[in-house]
C-alpha positions, -999 to +999 in steps of 0.1 A: +425-631+292+436-655+319+467-674+332+464-703+356+494-715+376+495-748+395+520-753+422+524-786+440+542-786+474+561-758+491+594-755+473+606-720+483+621-711+449+589-722+431+569-700+455+591-670+446+586-676+408+548-680+412+545-648+432+565-630+405+542-643+378+511-632+398+525-597+402+533-594+365+497-604+356+483-578+380+505-551+365+493-559+330+457-565+338+458-602+330+435-623+351+454-649+371+444-677+393+466-701+414+460-737+425+483-744+454+481-781+460+497-801+489+528-820+483+510-853+487+486-846+458+484-877+436+494-876+399+458-884+389+444-856+410+468-832+392+459-846+358+422-842+365+427-805+373+448-800+342+421-816+320+394-794+337+414-763+329+419-775+293+382-773+289+377-739+306+374-712+279+383-685+305+417-700+309+441-691+280+473-703+296+482-732+319+515-733+337+524-762+360+554-750+381+583-773+380+598-792+397+570-815+408+572-839+438+590-871+428+559-893+428+545-873+399+557-878+364+565-844+349+564-857+313+529-871+318+517-838+332+533-817+305+518-840+278+483-836+293+483-798+289+465-786+258+493-774+234+473-743+227+474-734+264+509-745+270+525-711+277+557-727+289+561-743+254+571-777+269+545-799+252+561-821+225+539-805+199+553-771+207+588-784+210+585-799+175+573-765+161+603-748+176+626-773+159+612-765+125+609-727+132+571-725+129+559-719+164+533-699+184+551-701+217+587-702+228+600-714+261+601-683+283+638-683+294+654-689+260+630-664+244+640-639+271+677-645+262+670-639+225+651-607+233+680-594+254+704-601+225+681-584+200+675-553+221+712-550+228+719-547+191+739-579+190+738-598+156+739-636+161+744-644+124+777-661+118+788-659+154+802-688+175+776-695+201+782-719+230+754-731+253+764-746+286+736-771+295+714-794+275+681-793+295+648-795+276+637-763+294+667-741+285+698-756+268+682-774+238+657-748+229+683-721+234+706-738+209+677-740+184+668-703+187+704-693+182+706-716+152+674-700+137+693-667+139+722-682+119+745-687+148+771-715+147+761-734+178+779-758+202+761-774+232+783-783+261+774-807+290+790-828+317+807-851+291+822-823+271+860-827+268+883-797+269+854-775+280+876-744+285+888-745+249+852-747+236+839-718+257+869-697+249+858-697+212+824-683+220+814-649+207+781-655+226+782-677+257+749-688+274+754-705+308+725-727+320+740-755+341+730-747+377+765-745+392+773-714+412+801-692+397+811-721+374+822-699+344+854-681+353+873-654+334+898-678+319+869-696+302+857-665+283+869-649+251+879-612+253+849-592+241+824-620+243+787-616+252+779-637+283+744-645+293+739-661+327+707-681+330+717-698+363+702-688+396+717-704+427+714-697+464+747-697+483+750-709+520+748-673+531+714-671+513+726-647+486+718-654+450+743-659+423+744-672+387+765-698+369+790-671+359+816-654+382+802-620+374+829-598+391+857-615+372+841-623+339+827-588+335+863-576+332+868-595+299+832-596+285+819-569+262+784-575+277+772-596+306+739-602+324+737-600+362+720-624+386+695-615+399+680-589+376+691-602+342+674-631+325+649-636+353+627-606+346+628-614+309+615-649+316+584-634+333+580-609+304+580-637+279+554-657+299+531-626+297+537-624+260+529-661+256+497-657+275+486-628+252+495-649+222+475-678+235+445-656+240+448-642+205+451-677+189+422-691+209+399-663+199+408-665+162+425-631+161+458-643+147+466-633+111 
């Protein structure tokens, strides 16, 4: 069973993520290999590597760490990964499967959020769910997963009007917009479940989420910290996807 991670350039946050993934693989006995490519790697060079890994039977999962340098088209790279090895679940084929609820893989962060909700004994069915952010990586798939659990879902973004009124209705609030401490206590309903997907580095080098944890924790019934909340779950779901990929590729799935 093997996971291959490709990192292009020297983005510090990407390096931290990749190292975490390697450590998780080691802990679970999953073979891992890394291709650390220079920032001036051409798009075609990267695509050639991805195609080679697609054909390598020892590689069950392929993960290209985002963001990529600006001269490389992320969509082209994602589309080149074999959908059966796309353990990030970003390929359009896997995205479509998530939309209809018939999938093999889920994007790791939204899947981690759902696992946190489930293991905390929180029932999504019938709840008002608000997702802050509409990215293809978190916001959109997160909304679909909450909808699959019969939540009533609203997606908010930069053009949303009366944002505070919308977030204040939420029984479950997921923040994924990349703005430090954006969600304040006056935006949160008393007794709400607040899940902070954001991870931001402040000028003093400390990490914080999209939610003002200290203040919001006073009104929320449950809240995730940053770091140490959704982040470890994202890694756990990547490991799960890698195992699922190996099972599917070896014809072991029921």
